[in-house]
C-alpha positions in Angstrom: 22.3 0.5 -16.3 22.5 1.8 -12.8 19.1 3.5 -13.2 17.6 0.2 -14.1 19.1 -1.4 -11.0 17.7 1.4 -8.8 14.2 1.0 -10.3 14.3 -2.8 -9.7 15.8 -2.3 -6.2 13.2 0.2 -5.0 10.2 -1.1 -6.8 8.1 -3.1 -4.3 6.9 -5.2 -7.2 10.3 -6.6 -7.8 12.2 -6.5 -4.6 9.7 -7.8 -2.2 7.2 -9.6 -4.4 7.8 -12.9 -2.7 7.6 -11.4 0.7 3.9 -10.3 0.7 2.8 -10.1 4.3 -0.3 -11.9 5.6 -3.5 -9.9 5.3 -4.2 -9.0 8.9 -6.6 -6.2 8.2 -9.6 -6.8 10.4 -12.2 -4.8 12.3 -11.5 -4.4 16.0 -14.2 -4.4 18.6 -13.7 -0.7 19.2 -13.9 0.1 15.5 -17.0 -2.1 15.1 -19.0 0.2 17.5 -17.4 3.4 16.2 -18.2 5.7 13.3 -18.1 4.4 9.7 -14.6 4.7 8.2 -12.2 3.0 5.8 -8.9 1.7 7.1 -6.1 0.5 4.9 -3.1 -1.8 5.0 -0.4 -2.2 2.4 0.8 -5.7 1.4 4.4 -4.8 2.1 6.3 -2.4 4.4 7.7 0.8 2.9 11.1 1.0 1.3 12.1 3.3 4.1 11.3 0.5 6.6 13.7 -1.9 4.9 16.4 0.8 4.3 16.4 1.5 8.0 17.0 -2.2 8.7 13.5 -3.3 9.4 13.4 -1.4 12.7 10.1 0.1 14.0 6.6 -1.1 14.1 5.9 -3.2 11.0 2.1 -3.0 11.3 2.1 0.8 11.7 4.2 1.1 8.6 1.7 -0.9 6.6 -1.1 1.5 7.6 0.4 4.4 5.7 -1.5 6.6 3.2 1.6 7.3 1.1 2.4 4.3 -1.1 4.7 3.6 -4.0 4.1 2.7 -7.6 3.0 -0.8 -8.2 2.1 -1.3 -4.5 -0.9 -3.3 -3.4 -3.1 -1.9 -0.7 -6.3 -3.4 1.0 -9.2 -1.3 2.2 -11.7 -2.4 4.9 -15.0 -0.7 5.8 -15.3 -0.6 9.6 -17.8 0.9 12.0 -21.5 1.3 11.7 -24.1 1.5 10.3 -23.0 -0.7 7.4 -26.5 -1.4 6.2 -27.1 -4.3 3.9 -23.6 -5.6 2.9 -24.8 -6.9 -0.5 -25.6 -3.4 -1.5 -22.4 -1.8 -0.3 -20.8 0.2 -3.2 -17.2 1.3 -3.7 -15.9 4.1 -5.9 -12.3 5.0 -6.8 -11.7 8.6 -7.8 -8.3 9.6 -9.4 -5.9 8.0 -11.8 -3.4 6.3 -9.5 -4.8 2.8 -9.3 -4.9 0.1 -12.0 -8.3 0.0 -13.7 -10.9 -2.2 -11.9 -14.6 -2.7 -12.5 -16.2 -1.2 -9.4 -19.3 -3.3 -10.0 -17.2 -6.3 -9.0 -16.5 -4.7 -5.7 -20.2 -4.2 -4.8 -21.1 -6.1 -1.6 -17.6 -6.5 -0.3 -16.4 -5.2 3.0 -12.7 -5.6 2.0 -11.2 -4.7 -1.4 -7.6 -4.7 -2.7 -6.2 -2.3 -5.3 -2.8 -2.0 -6.9 -1.2 1.4 -7.7 -0.2 1.8 -11.4 3.4 0.9 -12.3 3.9 3.6 -14.9 2.8 7.0 -13.4 4.3 10.1 -14.9 3.8 12.1 -11.7 2.7 11.6 -8.1 -1.1 10.9 -7.9 -3.8 11.0 -5.4 -6.8 8.8 -5.2 -10.0 8.8 -3.1 -11.6 5.5 -2.1 -15.2 5.9 -1.2 -17.7 3.5 0.2 -21.5 4.0 0.4 -23.9 1.8 2.4 -27.4 0.8 1.5 -28.5 3.5 3.9 -26.7 6.3 2.1 -23.9 6.5 4.7 -20.5 7.4 3.2 -16.9 6.9 4.2 -13.7 7.8 2.3 -10.0 7.6 2.4 -7.3 9.5 0.4 -4.2 7.7 -0.7 -1.1 9.3 -2.2 0.9 7.4 -4.8 4.5 8.5 -5.0 7.1 8.1 -7.6 10.7 7.6 -6.3 12.6 10.9 -7.0 16.2 10.1 -6.0 18.4 7.8 -4.0 19.7 9.4 -0.8 22.0 6.7 0.3 25.3 5.4 -1.2 24.9 2.0 0.4 22.0 -0.2 1.3 22.4 -2.9 3.8 19.7 -4.8 5.6 18.0 -8.0 6.4 14.8 -8.8 4.5 12.5 -11.3 6.1 11.3 -13.4 3.2 8.4 -14.8 5.3 9.8 -18.3 5.6 11.7 -17.6 8.9 15.1 -17.3 7.1 15.9 -13.6 6.6 18.5 -12.8 4.0 21.2 -10.1 4.2 21.2 -7.7 1.3 24.1 -5.2 0.5 24.3 -2.9 -2.5 26.8 -0.2 -3.2 25.8 2.8 -5.4 28.0 5.5 -7.0 28.5 8.6 -4.9 25.9 11.4 -5.2 22.2 11.5 -5.5 20.8 9.6 -8.5 17.4 10.7 -9.8 15.1 8.3 -11.6 
C-alpha cells in the first residue's frame, strides 16, 4: 500500500498533472543567429524542485536532460541554417518515449514527447533533427525510474497555476523505501 502511495506521489503524471506549466520554449535572438541545436523544456519542474520547497530557478530546472517516467518534454530546433521548414525531419532513437509517428513531426520546429510510464530500467533517447540542407542537430535525454525515497517527510507548497498554492505534507515510515 505504501509503495502505491509513493508511486503516485512521485509520478509527475499524477502529482502535478493539473499544474502543467505554460510552454515558454522559444528561440532567443542570440540562439537564432547561433549554430543549429535542439533545446528542451519539461512541462513540469523536477520532483527534487518540489521536495526542496520550490526554491531555485524554475526555468533552469525545466531545461534538464534527466527526466522521470511519464514526463512530457518539448524540443525546439534553434539556430541556423534551418533550411526549408516544411522539409524538417525529426528522428527519435531509443526506447524511452511513447511511440509516435515521426512522419507527423515533419515540418515542425517544436515537438513534444512523453516518456514511457512503464520502463523496466533507466533509458536514454536521442532526438535528432535534420534540415532540408542536410544539417543535423541532436539532443540526448535520460529517462530515470525512481529508485528509493530518501526523506521521511515531504512538506512543501505546490503552485497549482491558479495563484493559490497549496501546502502538502506527507509522513513516510522510517528508512529508505525502494520502488
